[in-house]
PQR file of N, CA, C, O and H, with PARSE charges and radii, in Angstrom:
ATOM      1  N   UNK A   1      11.575  45.060 -26.194 -0.4000 1.5000
ATOM      2  CA  UNK A   1      11.659  43.539 -25.313 -0.0000 2.0000
ATOM      3  C   UNK A   1      13.172  43.309 -25.511  0.5500 1.7000
ATOM      4  O   UNK A   1      13.561  43.273 -26.678 -0.5500 1.4000
ATOM      5  N   UNK A   2      14.099  43.145 -24.498 -0.4000 1.5000
ATOM      6  CA  UNK A   2      15.406  42.603 -24.810 -0.0000 2.0000
ATOM      7  C   UNK A   2      15.231  40.761 -25.413  0.5500 1.7000
ATOM      8  O   UNK A   2      14.078  40.337 -25.488 -0.5500 1.4000
ATOM      9  H   UNK A   2      13.783  43.175 -23.550  0.4000 1.0000
ATOM     10  N   UNK A   3      16.570  39.658 -25.858 -0.4000 1.5000
ATOM     11  CA  UNK A   3      16.749  39.284 -26.222 -0.0000 2.0000
ATOM     12  C   UNK A   3      16.858  38.510 -25.213  0.5500 1.7000
ATOM     13  O   UNK A   3      16.248  37.463 -25.430 -0.5500 1.4000
ATOM     14  H   UNK A   3      17.507  40.002 -25.797  0.4000 1.0000
ATOM     15  N   UNK A   4      17.614  38.546 -23.674 -0.4000 1.5000
ATOM     16  CA  UNK A   4      17.972  38.379 -22.854 -0.0000 2.0000
ATOM     17  C   UNK A   4      16.323  37.481 -21.706  0.5500 1.7000
ATOM     18  O   UNK A   4      16.200  36.380 -21.170 -0.5500 1.4000
ATOM     19  H   UNK A   4      18.110  39.396 -23.497  0.4000 1.0000
ATOM     20  N   UNK A   5      15.803  38.177 -21.771 -0.4000 1.5000
ATOM     21  CA  UNK A   5      14.068  37.990 -20.868 -0.0000 2.0000
ATOM     22  C   UNK A   5      13.428  37.017 -21.211  0.5500 1.7000
ATOM     23  O   UNK A   5      12.996  36.704 -22.320 -0.5500 1.4000
ATOM     24  H   UNK A   5      15.904  39.072 -22.206  0.4000 1.0000
ATOM     25  N   UNK A   6      13.335  36.329 -19.858 -0.4000 1.5000
ATOM     26  CA  UNK A   6      12.635  34.681 -19.894 -0.0000 2.0000
ATOM     27  C   UNK A   6      10.820  35.416 -19.437  0.5500 1.7000
ATOM     28  O   UNK A   6      10.297  36.319 -18.783 -0.5500 1.4000
ATOM     29  H   UNK A   6      13.686  36.584 -18.957  0.4000 1.0000
ATOM     30  N   UNK A   7      10.570  34.572 -20.090 -0.4000 1.5000
ATOM     31  CA  UNK A   7       8.869  34.486 -19.752 -0.0000 2.0000
ATOM     32  C   UNK A   7       8.597  34.316 -18.606  0.5500 1.7000
ATOM     33  O   UNK A   7       7.839  34.965 -17.885 -0.5500 1.4000
ATOM     34  H   UNK A   7      10.994  33.839 -20.622  0.4000 1.0000
ATOM     35  N   UNK A   8       9.666  32.771 -18.230 -0.4000 1.5000
ATOM     36  CA  UNK A   8       8.927  32.692 -16.969 -0.0000 2.0000
ATOM     37  C   UNK A   8      10.551  32.872 -16.029  0.5500 1.7000
ATOM     38  O   UNK A   8      11.505  32.333 -16.590 -0.5500 1.4000
ATOM     39  H   UNK A   8      10.282  32.245 -18.816  0.4000 1.0000
ATOM     40  N   UNK A   9      10.778  33.417 -14.998 -0.4000 1.5000
ATOM     41  CA  UNK A   9      12.305  33.526 -14.552 -0.0000 2.0000
ATOM     42  C   UNK A   9      12.432  32.513 -14.000  0.5500 1.7000
ATOM     43  O   UNK A   9      11.738  31.575 -13.607 -0.5500 1.4000
ATOM     44  H   UNK A   9      10.003  33.855 -14.542  0.4000 1.0000
ATOM     45  N   UNK A  10      13.931  32.980 -14.024 -0.4000 1.5000
ATOM     46  CA  UNK A  10      14.493  31.188 -12.938 -0.0000 2.0000
ATOM     47  C   UNK A  10      14.248  31.122 -11.986  0.5500 1.7000
ATOM     48  O   UNK A  10      13.077  31.501 -11.987 -0.5500 1.4000
ATOM     49  H   UNK A  10      14.495  33.742 -14.343  0.4000 1.0000
ATOM     50  N   UNK A  11      14.562  30.839 -10.794 -0.4000 1.5000
ATOM     51  CA  UNK A  11      13.720  29.777  -9.539 -0.0000 2.0000
ATOM     52  C   UNK A  11      14.821  29.257  -9.199  0.5500 1.7000
ATOM     53  O   UNK A  11      15.085  28.224  -9.812 -0.5500 1.4000
ATOM     54  H   UNK A  11      15.514  30.532 -10.794  0.4000 1.0000
ATOM     55  N   UNK A  12      16.184  29.869  -7.817 -0.4000 1.5000
ATOM     56  CA  UNK A  12      17.029  28.094  -7.982 -0.0000 2.0000
ATOM     57  C   UNK A  12      15.939  28.163  -6.073  0.5500 1.7000
ATOM     58  O   UNK A  12      15.462  29.048  -5.363 -0.5500 1.4000
ATOM     59  H   UNK A  12      15.969  30.709  -7.318  0.4000 1.0000
ATOM     60  N   UNK A  13      16.045  26.655  -6.041 -0.4000 1.5000
ATOM     61  CA  UNK A  13      15.695  26.333  -4.809 -0.0000 2.0000
ATOM     62  C   UNK A  13      16.441  25.025  -5.259  0.5500 1.7000
ATOM     63  O   UNK A  13      16.868  24.500  -6.287 -0.5500 1.4000
ATOM     64  H   UNK A  13      16.432  25.936  -6.618  0.4000 1.0000
ATOM     65  N   UNK A  14      16.289  24.613  -2.818 -0.4000 1.5000
ATOM     66  CA  UNK A  14      17.024  22.852  -2.544 -0.0000 2.0000
ATOM     67  C   UNK A  14      15.471  21.921  -3.194  0.5500 1.7000
ATOM     68  O   UNK A  14      14.298  22.289  -3.118 -0.5500 1.4000
ATOM     69  H   UNK A  14      15.942  25.040  -1.983  0.4000 1.0000
ATOM     70  N   UNK A  15      15.937  20.871  -3.701 -0.4000 1.5000
ATOM     71  CA  UNK A  15      15.391  20.212  -3.889 -0.0000 2.0000
ATOM     72  C   UNK A  15      14.290  19.171  -2.475  0.5500 1.7000
ATOM     73  O   UNK A  15      14.509  18.594  -1.410 -0.5500 1.4000
ATOM     74  H   UNK A  15      16.890  20.572  -3.763  0.4000 1.0000
ATOM     75  N   UNK A  16      13.627  19.337  -2.984 -0.4000 1.5000
ATOM     76  CA  UNK A  16      12.619  18.337  -1.123 -0.0000 2.0000
ATOM     77  C   UNK A  16      12.369  17.507  -1.651  0.5500 1.7000
ATOM     78  O   UNK A  16      11.861  17.421  -2.769 -0.5500 1.4000
ATOM     79  H   UNK A  16      13.448  19.806  -3.849  0.4000 1.0000
ATOM     80  N   UNK A  17      12.786  16.469  -0.705 -0.4000 1.5000
ATOM     81  CA  UNK A  17      12.983  15.279  -1.122 -0.0000 2.0000
ATOM     82  C   UNK A  17      11.617  14.500   0.852  0.5500 1.7000
ATOM     83  O   UNK A  17      11.718  15.090   1.927 -0.5500 1.4000
ATOM     84  H   UNK A  17      13.199  16.539   0.204  0.4000 1.0000
ATOM     85  N   UNK A  18      10.659  13.271   0.669 -0.4000 1.5000
ATOM     86  CA  UNK A  18       9.668  12.865   1.520 -0.0000 2.0000
ATOM     87  C   UNK A  18      10.640  12.070   2.488  0.5500 1.7000
ATOM     88  O   UNK A  18      11.684  11.444   2.298 -0.5500 1.4000
ATOM     89  H   UNK A  18      10.577  12.791  -0.205  0.4000 1.0000
ATOM     90  N   UNK A  19      10.115  12.261   3.249 -0.4000 1.5000
ATOM     91  CA  UNK A  19      10.683  11.121   5.066 -0.0000 2.0000
ATOM     92  C   UNK A  19      10.856  10.152   4.116  0.5500 1.7000
ATOM     93  O   UNK A  19      10.191  10.419   3.114 -0.5500 1.4000
ATOM     94  H   UNK A  19       9.268  12.768   3.403  0.4000 1.0000
ATOM     95  N   UNK A  20      11.452   9.177   4.026 -0.4000 1.5000
ATOM     96  CA  UNK A  20      11.396   7.492   3.785 -0.0000 2.0000
ATOM     97  C   UNK A  20      10.366   6.876   5.040  0.5500 1.7000
ATOM     98  O   UNK A  20       9.388   6.137   5.147 -0.5500 1.4000
ATOM     99  H   UNK A  20      11.992   8.961   4.840  0.4000 1.0000
ATOM    100  N   UNK A  21      11.344   7.763   5.969 -0.4000 1.5000
ATOM    101  CA  UNK A  21      10.545   6.676   7.468 -0.0000 2.0000
ATOM    102  C   UNK A  21       9.585   6.356   7.223  0.5500 1.7000
ATOM    103  O   UNK A  21       9.182   5.197   7.126 -0.5500 1.4000
ATOM    104  H   UNK A  21      12.139   8.363   5.882  0.4000 1.0000
ATOM    105  N   UNK A  22       8.731   7.830   6.994 -0.4000 1.5000
ATOM    106  CA  UNK A  22       7.188   8.296   7.048 -0.0000 2.0000
ATOM    107  C   UNK A  22       6.334   7.655   6.297  0.5500 1.7000
ATOM    108  O   UNK A  22       5.147   7.364   6.441 -0.5500 1.4000
ATOM    109  H   UNK A  22       9.059   8.772   7.072  0.4000 1.0000
ATOM    110  N   UNK A  23       6.989   7.503   5.600 -0.4000 1.5000
ATOM    111  CA  UNK A  23       5.833   7.086   3.678 -0.0000 2.0000
ATOM    112  C   UNK A  23       5.112   6.188   4.131  0.5500 1.7000
ATOM    113  O   UNK A  23       5.487   5.952   5.279 -0.5500 1.4000
ATOM    114  H   UNK A  23       7.954   7.739   5.484  0.4000 1.0000
ATOM    115  N   UNK A  24       3.592   5.043   3.609 -0.4000 1.5000
ATOM    116  CA  UNK A  24       2.392   4.956   4.247 -0.0000 2.0000
ATOM    117  C   UNK A  24       3.710   3.577   3.250  0.5500 1.7000
ATOM    118  O   UNK A  24       4.433   3.856   2.294 -0.5500 1.4000
ATOM    119  H   UNK A  24       3.287   5.234   2.675  0.4000 1.0000
ATOM    120  N   UNK A  25       3.570   2.127   3.987 -0.4000 1.5000
ATOM    121  CA  UNK A  25       3.746   1.147   3.873 -0.0000 2.0000
ATOM    122  C   UNK A  25       2.457   0.983   2.648  0.5500 1.7000
ATOM    123  O   UNK A  25       1.359   1.518   2.797 -0.5500 1.4000
ATOM    124  H   UNK A  25       2.982   1.901   4.764  0.4000 1.0000
ATOM    125  N   UNK A  26       2.948  -0.132   1.038 -0.4000 1.5000
ATOM    126  CA  UNK A  26       1.917  -0.789   0.028 -0.0000 2.0000
ATOM    127  C   UNK A  26       1.050  -1.632   0.792  0.5500 1.7000
ATOM    128  O   UNK A  26       1.540  -2.533   1.473 -0.5500 1.4000
ATOM    129  H   UNK A  26       3.840  -0.568   0.917  0.4000 1.0000
ATOM    130  N   UNK A  27       0.509  -1.548   0.776 -0.4000 1.5000
ATOM    131  CA  UNK A  27      -0.562  -2.849   0.849 -0.0000 2.0000
ATOM    132  C   UNK A  27      -1.547  -2.845   2.210  0.5500 1.7000
ATOM    133  O   UNK A  27      -1.717  -1.832   2.890 -0.5500 1.4000
ATOM    134  H   UNK A  27       0.111  -0.816   0.223  0.4000 1.0000
ATOM    135  N   UNK A  28      -2.209  -4.233   2.515 -0.4000 1.5000
ATOM    136  CA  UNK A  28      -3.329  -3.191   3.794 -0.0000 2.0000
ATOM    137  C   UNK A  28      -2.431  -3.411   4.939  0.5500 1.7000
ATOM    138  O   UNK A  28      -1.525  -4.240   5.028 -0.5500 1.4000
ATOM    139  H   UNK A  28      -2.071  -5.055   1.963  0.4000 1.0000
ATOM    140  N   UNK A  29      -2.887  -2.397   5.942 -0.4000 1.5000
ATOM    141  CA  UNK A  29      -1.711  -1.690   6.868 -0.0000 2.0000
ATOM    142  C   UNK A  29      -2.244  -2.782   7.822  0.5500 1.7000
ATOM    143  O   UNK A  29      -2.705  -3.764   7.239 -0.5500 1.4000
ATOM    144  H   UNK A  29      -3.623  -1.724   5.870  0.4000 1.0000
ATOM    145  N   UNK A  30      -2.264  -2.800   8.788 -0.4000 1.5000
ATOM    146  CA  UNK A  30      -1.774  -3.816  10.963 -0.0000 2.0000
ATOM    147  C   UNK A  30      -2.833  -3.882  11.564  0.5500 1.7000
ATOM    148  O   UNK A  30      -3.018  -2.732  11.962 -0.5500 1.4000
ATOM    149  H   UNK A  30      -1.890  -2.003   9.261  0.4000 1.0000
ATOM    150  N   UNK A  31      -3.959  -4.728  12.009 -0.4000 1.5000
ATOM    151  CA  UNK A  31      -4.735  -3.930  12.978 -0.0000 2.0000
ATOM    152  C   UNK A  31      -4.116  -3.167  13.975  0.5500 1.7000
ATOM    153  O   UNK A  31      -3.025  -3.501  14.436 -0.5500 1.4000
ATOM    154  H   UNK A  31      -3.809  -5.662  11.685  0.4000 1.0000
ATOM    155  N   UNK A  32      -4.670  -2.256  14.315 -0.4000 1.5000
ATOM    156  CA  UNK A  32      -4.058  -1.722  15.970 -0.0000 2.0000
ATOM    157  C   UNK A  32      -5.046  -2.511  17.170  0.5500 1.7000
ATOM    158  O   UNK A  32      -4.691  -2.422  18.345 -0.5500 1.4000
ATOM    159  H   UNK A  32      -5.557  -1.985  13.940  0.4000 1.0000
ATOM    160  N   UNK A  33      -5.859  -3.012  16.937 -0.4000 1.5000
ATOM    161  CA  UNK A  33      -6.454  -3.611  18.508 -0.0000 2.0000
ATOM    162  C   UNK A  33      -5.655  -5.003  19.180  0.5500 1.7000
ATOM    163  O   UNK A  33      -5.014  -5.988  18.813 -0.5500 1.4000
ATOM    164  H   UNK A  33      -6.148  -3.084  15.983  0.4000 1.0000
ATOM    165  N   UNK A  34      -6.190  -4.322  20.476 -0.4000 1.5000
ATOM    166  CA  UNK A  34      -5.227  -5.500  21.085 -0.0000 2.0000
ATOM    167  C   UNK A  34      -5.636  -6.546  20.769  0.5500 1.7000
ATOM    168  O   UNK A  34      -6.643  -6.074  20.241 -0.5500 1.4000
ATOM    169  H   UNK A  34      -6.710  -3.522  20.775  0.4000 1.0000
ATOM    170  N   UNK A  35      -5.798  -8.042  20.555 -0.4000 1.5000
ATOM    171  CA  UNK A  35      -6.293  -9.262  20.351 -0.0000 2.0000
ATOM    172  C   UNK A  35      -5.973  -9.595  22.182  0.5500 1.7000
ATOM    173  O   UNK A  35      -4.963  -9.294  22.819 -0.5500 1.4000
ATOM    174  H   UNK A  35      -4.980  -8.426  20.984  0.4000 1.0000
ATOM    175  N   UNK A  36      -7.563 -10.499  22.803 -0.4000 1.5000
ATOM    176  CA  UNK A  36      -7.493 -11.376  23.621 -0.0000 2.0000
ATOM    177  C   UNK A  36      -7.493 -13.175  23.337  0.5500 1.7000
ATOM    178  O   UNK A  36      -7.126 -13.924  22.431 -0.5500 1.4000
ATOM    179  H   UNK A  36      -8.383 -10.744  22.286  0.4000 1.0000
ATOM    180  N   UNK A  37      -8.250 -13.340  24.938 -0.4000 1.5000
ATOM    181  CA  UNK A  37      -9.010 -14.784  24.181 -0.0000 2.0000
ATOM    182  C   UNK A  37      -9.316 -15.611  23.529  0.5500 1.7000
ATOM    183  O   UNK A  37      -9.061 -16.750  23.135 -0.5500 1.4000
ATOM    184  H   UNK A  37      -8.548 -12.732  25.674  0.4000 1.0000
ATOM    185  N   UNK A  38     -10.463 -14.134  23.431 -0.4000 1.5000
ATOM    186  CA  UNK A  38     -11.568 -14.285  22.651 -0.0000 2.0000
ATOM    187  C   UNK A  38     -11.163 -14.359  20.544  0.5500 1.7000
ATOM    188  O   UNK A  38     -11.888 -14.866  19.688 -0.5500 1.4000
ATOM    189  H   UNK A  38     -10.669 -13.210  23.752  0.4000 1.0000
ATOM    190  N   UNK A  39      -9.967 -13.741  20.362 -0.4000 1.5000
ATOM    191  CA  UNK A  39     -10.061 -14.257  19.182 -0.0000 2.0000
ATOM    192  C   UNK A  39      -8.444 -14.786  19.023  0.5500 1.7000
ATOM    193  O   UNK A  39      -7.755 -14.080  18.286 -0.5500 1.4000
ATOM    194  H   UNK A  39      -9.379 -13.328  21.057  0.4000 1.0000
ATOM    195  N   UNK A  40      -7.771 -15.985  19.658 -0.4000 1.5000
ATOM    196  CA  UNK A  40      -6.698 -17.597  19.375 -0.0000 2.0000
ATOM    197  C   UNK A  40      -7.847 -17.787  19.075  0.5500 1.7000
ATOM    198  O   UNK A  40      -8.997 -17.491  19.398 -0.5500 1.4000
ATOM    199  H   UNK A  40      -8.331 -16.558  20.256  0.4000 1.0000
ATOM    200  N   UNK A  41      -7.041 -18.590  18.089 -0.4000 1.5000
ATOM    201  CA  UNK A  41      -7.807 -19.785  17.318 -0.0000 2.0000
ATOM    202  C   UNK A  41      -7.289 -20.989  18.190  0.5500 1.7000
ATOM    203  O   UNK A  41      -6.117 -21.168  18.520 -0.5500 1.4000
ATOM    204  H   UNK A  41      -6.107 -18.831  17.826  0.4000 1.0000
ATOM    205  N   UNK A  42      -8.533 -21.905  18.555 -0.4000 1.5000
ATOM    206  CA  UNK A  42      -8.636 -23.540  18.540 -0.0000 2.0000
ATOM    207  C   UNK A  42      -7.800 -23.927  17.204  0.5500 1.7000
ATOM    208  O   UNK A  42      -7.376 -23.410  16.171 -0.5500 1.4000
ATOM    209  H   UNK A  42      -9.485 -21.760  18.287  0.4000 1.0000
ATOM    210  N   UNK A  43      -7.834 -25.154  17.882 -0.4000 1.5000
ATOM    211  CA  UNK A  43      -7.060 -26.105  16.534 -0.0000 2.0000
ATOM    212  C   UNK A  43      -7.536 -26.696  15.507  0.5500 1.7000
ATOM    213  O   UNK A  43      -8.257 -27.687  15.387 -0.5500 1.4000
ATOM    214  H   UNK A  43      -8.178 -25.574  18.722  0.4000 1.0000
ATOM    215  N   UNK A  44      -7.222 -26.229  15.022 -0.4000 1.5000
ATOM    216  CA  UNK A  44      -8.519 -26.082  13.788 -0.0000 2.0000
ATOM    217  C   UNK A  44      -8.636 -27.620  12.914  0.5500 1.7000
ATOM    218  O   UNK A  44      -7.694 -28.315  12.535 -0.5500 1.4000
ATOM    219  H   UNK A  44      -6.637 -25.425  15.120  0.4000 1.0000
ATOM    220  N   UNK A  45      -9.892 -27.842  12.769 -0.4000 1.5000
ATOM    221  CA  UNK A  45     -10.436 -28.904  12.515 -0.0000 2.0000
ATOM    222  C   UNK A  45     -10.183 -29.877  10.928  0.5500 1.7000
ATOM    223  O   UNK A  45     -11.178 -29.568  10.272 -0.5500 1.4000
ATOM    224  H   UNK A  45     -10.658 -27.278  13.077  0.4000 1.0000
ATOM    225  N   UNK A  46      -9.285 -30.924  10.015 -0.4000 1.5000
ATOM    226  CA  UNK A  46      -9.038 -31.601   9.148 -0.0000 2.0000
ATOM    227  C   UNK A  46     -10.732 -30.673   7.937  0.5500 1.7000
ATOM    228  O   UNK A  46     -11.917 -30.464   8.199 -0.5500 1.4000
ATOM    229  H   UNK A  46      -8.477 -31.175  10.548  0.4000 1.0000
ATOM    230  N   UNK A  47      -9.715 -30.371   6.501 -0.4000 1.5000
ATOM    231  CA  UNK A  47     -10.750 -29.931   6.048 -0.0000 2.0000
ATOM    232  C   UNK A  47     -12.013 -31.372   5.183  0.5500 1.7000
ATOM    233  O   UNK A  47     -11.808 -32.471   4.667 -0.5500 1.4000
ATOM    234  H   UNK A  47      -8.753 -30.541   6.288  0.4000 1.0000
ATOM    235  N   UNK A  48     -13.193 -30.568   5.434 -0.4000 1.5000
ATOM    236  CA  UNK A  48     -14.675 -31.561   4.880 -0.0000 2.0000
ATOM    237  C   UNK A  48     -15.378 -31.220   3.827  0.5500 1.7000
ATOM    238  O   UNK A  48     -16.083 -30.218   3.956 -0.5500 1.4000
ATOM    239  H   UNK A  48     -13.360 -29.676   5.853  0.4000 1.0000
ATOM    240  N   UNK A  49     -15.387 -31.794   2.777 -0.4000 1.5000
ATOM    241  CA  UNK A  49     -16.136 -31.544   1.872 -0.0000 2.0000
ATOM    242  C   UNK A  49     -17.889 -31.726   1.911  0.5500 1.7000
ATOM    243  O   UNK A  49     -18.672 -32.675   1.860 -0.5500 1.4000
ATOM    244  H   UNK A  49     -14.815 -32.607   2.673  0.4000 1.0000
ATOM    245  N   UNK A  50     -17.992 -30.158   2.038 -0.4000 1.5000
ATOM    246  CA  UNK A  50     -19.404 -30.079   2.550 -0.0000 2.0000
ATOM    247  C   UNK A  50     -20.667 -31.077   1.049  0.5500 1.7000
ATOM    248  O   UNK A  50     -21.766 -31.631   1.069 -0.5500 1.4000
ATOM    249  H   UNK A  50     -17.356 -29.388   2.079  0.4000 1.0000
ATOM    250  N   UNK A  51     -19.642 -30.794   0.043 -0.4000 1.5000
ATOM    251  CA  UNK A  51     -21.135 -31.573  -0.808 -0.0000 2.0000
ATOM    252  C   UNK A  51     -21.136 -33.346  -1.232  0.5500 1.7000
ATOM    253  O   UNK A  51     -21.822 -33.801  -2.146 -0.5500 1.4000
ATOM    254  H   UNK A  51     -18.750 -30.344   0.027  0.4000 1.0000
ATOM    255  N   UNK A  52     -19.858 -34.505  -0.007 -0.4000 1.5000
ATOM    256  CA  UNK A  52     -20.185 -35.297  -0.253 -0.0000 2.0000
ATOM    257  C   UNK A  52     -19.236 -35.763   0.899  0.5500 1.7000
ATOM    258  O   UNK A  52     -18.555 -36.783   0.800 -0.5500 1.4000
ATOM    259  H   UNK A  52     -19.300 -34.136   0.736  0.4000 1.0000
ATOM    260  N   UNK A  53     -19.233 -34.641   2.413 -0.4000 1.5000
ATOM    261  CA  UNK A  53     -19.269 -35.031   3.626 -0.0000 2.0000
ATOM    262  C   UNK A  53     -18.000 -35.550   3.747  0.5500 1.7000
ATOM    263  O   UNK A  53     -17.571 -35.354   4.884 -0.5500 1.4000
ATOM    264  H   UNK A  53     -19.786 -33.812   2.493  0.4000 1.0000
ATOM    265  N   UNK A  54     -17.160 -36.183   2.971 -0.4000 1.5000
ATOM    266  CA  UNK A  54     -15.540 -36.079   2.945 -0.0000 2.0000
ATOM    267  C   UNK A  54     -14.937 -35.729   3.522  0.5500 1.7000
ATOM    268  O   UNK A  54     -15.028 -34.505   3.622 -0.5500 1.4000
ATOM    269  H   UNK A  54     -17.509 -36.342   2.048  0.4000 1.0000
ATOM    270  N   UNK A  55     -13.776 -36.437   4.431 -0.4000 1.5000
ATOM    271  CA  UNK A  55     -12.970 -35.360   4.876 -0.0000 2.0000
ATOM    272  C   UNK A  55     -11.741 -35.962   4.073  0.5500 1.7000
ATOM    273  O   UNK A  55     -11.511 -37.143   3.811 -0.5500 1.4000
ATOM    274  H   UNK A  55     -13.702 -37.431   4.350  0.4000 1.0000
ATOM    275  N   UNK A  56     -10.745 -34.397   3.633 -0.4000 1.5000
ATOM    276  CA  UNK A  56      -8.547 -34.415   2.948 -0.0000 2.0000
ATOM    277  C   UNK A  56      -9.197 -33.026   2.169  0.5500 1.7000
ATOM    278  O   UNK A  56      -8.490 -32.188   1.611 -0.5500 1.4000
ATOM    279  H   UNK A  56     -10.932 -33.438   3.845  0.4000 1.0000
ATOM    280  N   UNK A  57     -10.305 -32.979   2.230 -0.4000 1.5000
ATOM    281  CA  UNK A  57     -10.756 -32.423   0.694 -0.0000 2.0000
ATOM    282  C   UNK A  57     -12.070 -31.482   1.102  0.5500 1.7000
ATOM    283  O   UNK A  57     -12.762 -31.750   2.084 -0.5500 1.4000
ATOM    284  H   UNK A  57     -10.880 -33.660   2.683  0.4000 1.0000
ATOM    285  N   UNK A  58     -12.314 -30.412   0.276 -0.4000 1.5000
ATOM    286  CA  UNK A  58     -13.134 -29.526  -0.203 -0.0000 2.0000
ATOM    287  C   UNK A  58     -13.729 -29.430  -1.185  0.5500 1.7000
ATOM    288  O   UNK A  58     -13.742 -30.261  -2.093 -0.5500 1.4000
ATOM    289  H   UNK A  58     -11.751 -30.194  -0.522  0.4000 1.0000
ATOM    290  N   UNK A  59     -14.559 -27.960  -1.134 -0.4000 1.5000
ATOM    291  CA  UNK A  59     -15.721 -28.235  -2.273 -0.0000 2.0000
ATOM    292  C   UNK A  59     -15.406 -27.475  -3.220  0.5500 1.7000
ATOM    293  O   UNK A  59     -16.198 -27.132  -4.097 -0.5500 1.4000
ATOM    294  H   UNK A  59     -14.549 -27.285  -0.396  0.4000 1.0000
ATOM    295  N   UNK A  60     -14.276 -27.143  -3.156 -0.4000 1.5000
ATOM    296  CA  UNK A  60     -13.351 -26.498  -4.244 -0.0000 2.0000
ATOM    297  C   UNK A  60     -12.849 -27.323  -4.808  0.5500 1.7000
ATOM    298  O   UNK A  60     -13.220 -27.656  -5.934 -0.5500 1.4000
ATOM    299  H   UNK A  60     -13.632 -27.421  -2.443  0.4000 1.0000
ATOM    300  N   UNK A  61     -12.296 -27.637  -4.453 -0.4000 1.5000
ATOM    301  CA  UNK A  61     -10.732 -29.478  -4.676 -0.0000 2.0000
ATOM    302  C   UNK A  61     -11.234 -29.956  -4.894  0.5500 1.7000
ATOM    303  O   UNK A  61     -10.799 -30.483  -5.918 -0.5500 1.4000
ATOM    304  H   UNK A  61     -11.994 -27.367  -3.538  0.4000 1.0000
ATOM    305  N   UNK A  62     -12.733 -30.570  -4.499 -0.4000 1.5000
ATOM    306  CA  UNK A  62     -13.151 -31.847  -4.182 -0.0000 2.0000
ATOM    307  C   UNK A  62     -13.795 -32.436  -6.197  0.5500 1.7000
ATOM    308  O   UNK A  62     -14.631 -32.186  -7.066 -0.5500 1.4000
ATOM    309  H   UNK A  62     -13.087 -30.141  -3.668  0.4000 1.0000
ATOM    310  N   UNK A  63     -12.488 -33.406  -5.833 -0.4000 1.5000
ATOM    311  CA  UNK A  63     -12.758 -34.536  -7.351 -0.0000 2.0000
ATOM    312  C   UNK A  63     -14.028 -34.799  -8.065  0.5500 1.7000
ATOM    313  O   UNK A  63     -14.515 -34.661  -9.187 -0.5500 1.4000
ATOM    314  H   UNK A  63     -11.809 -33.609  -5.127  0.4000 1.0000
ATOM    315  N   UNK A  64     -14.307 -35.200  -7.003 -0.4000 1.5000
ATOM    316  CA  UNK A  64     -15.765 -35.967  -7.512 -0.0000 2.0000
ATOM    317  C   UNK A  64     -16.855 -34.984  -8.438  0.5500 1.7000
ATOM    318  O   UNK A  64     -17.486 -35.143  -9.483 -0.5500 1.4000
ATOM    319  H   UNK A  64     -13.912 -35.313  -6.091  0.4000 1.0000
ATOM    320  N   UNK A  65     -16.701 -33.925  -7.467 -0.4000 1.5000
ATOM    321  CA  UNK A  65     -16.873 -32.785  -8.809 -0.0000 2.0000
ATOM    322  C   UNK A  65     -16.681 -32.956  -9.421  0.5500 1.7000
ATOM    323  O   UNK A  65     -17.207 -33.926  -9.967 -0.5500 1.4000
ATOM    324  H   UNK A  65     -16.188 -33.796  -6.618  0.4000 1.0000
ATOM    325  N   UNK A  66     -15.649 -32.172 -10.084 -0.4000 1.5000
ATOM    326  CA  UNK A  66     -14.760 -32.240 -11.432 -0.0000 2.0000
ATOM    327  C   UNK A  66     -15.418 -33.376 -12.646  0.5500 1.7000
ATOM    328  O   UNK A  66     -15.716 -33.322 -13.839 -0.5500 1.4000
ATOM    329  H   UNK A  66     -15.222 -31.384  -9.640  0.4000 1.0000
ATOM    330  N   UNK A  67     -15.434 -34.335 -11.618 -0.4000 1.5000
ATOM    331  CA  UNK A  67     -15.991 -35.367 -12.360 -0.0000 2.0000
ATOM    332  C   UNK A  67     -17.934 -35.361 -13.461  0.5500 1.7000
ATOM    333  O   UNK A  67     -18.311 -35.509 -14.623 -0.5500 1.4000
ATOM    334  H   UNK A  67     -15.193 -34.379 -10.648  0.4000 1.0000
ATOM    335  N   UNK A  68     -18.562 -35.082 -12.049 -0.4000 1.5000
ATOM    336  CA  UNK A  68     -19.474 -35.033 -11.966 -0.0000 2.0000
ATOM    337  C   UNK A  68     -20.170 -33.758 -12.018  0.5500 1.7000
ATOM    338  O   UNK A  68     -20.832 -33.493 -11.015 -0.5500 1.4000
ATOM    339  H   UNK A  68     -18.256 -34.962 -11.104  0.4000 1.0000
ATOM    340  N   UNK A  69     -20.167 -32.491 -13.429 -0.4000 1.5000
ATOM    341  CA  UNK A  69     -20.111 -31.645 -13.254 -0.0000 2.0000
ATOM    342  C   UNK A  69     -21.515 -31.465 -13.280  0.5500 1.7000
ATOM    343  O   UNK A  69     -22.047 -30.530 -12.680 -0.5500 1.4000
ATOM    344  H   UNK A  69     -19.629 -32.706 -14.244  0.4000 1.0000
ATOM    345  N   UNK A  70     -22.168 -32.323 -13.956 -0.4000 1.5000
ATOM    346  CA  UNK A  70     -23.692 -32.065 -14.320 -0.0000 2.0000
ATOM    347  C   UNK A  70     -24.369 -32.206 -12.911  0.5500 1.7000
ATOM    348  O   UNK A  70     -25.355 -31.479 -13.029 -0.5500 1.4000
ATOM    349  H   UNK A  70     -21.736 -33.082 -14.444  0.4000 1.0000
ATOM    350  N   UNK A  71     -24.396 -32.746 -11.612 -0.4000 1.5000
ATOM    351  CA  UNK A  71     -24.667 -32.508 -10.830 -0.0000 2.0000
ATOM    352  C   UNK A  71     -24.892 -30.600 -10.012  0.5500 1.7000
ATOM    353  O   UNK A  71     -25.928 -29.935 -10.032 -0.5500 1.4000
ATOM    354  H   UNK A  71     -23.594 -33.337 -11.516  0.4000 1.0000
ATOM    355  N   UNK A  72     -24.212 -30.400  -9.700 -0.4000 1.5000
ATOM    356  CA  UNK A  72     -24.307 -29.214  -9.721 -0.0000 2.0000
ATOM    357  C   UNK A  72     -23.508 -28.422 -10.721  0.5500 1.7000
ATOM    358  O   UNK A  72     -23.599 -27.195 -10.751 -0.5500 1.4000
ATOM    359  H   UNK A  72     -23.371 -30.941  -9.683  0.4000 1.0000
TER
END
């Protein structure tokens, strides 16, 4: 065998790179559905706590629920 013989032959080629404009964006894809009147939101109501029925906060951020954790 010749000392200059390589097991894998060297191949010359041009570098191929993907088109940056066609790459998928990260995150959840936006919907392609056309929205109509049924999808429009009406004016949102203020927060109302479902535990104590008080406006201004919800069940998750209820200040009284945190202090009385034995109730729930």
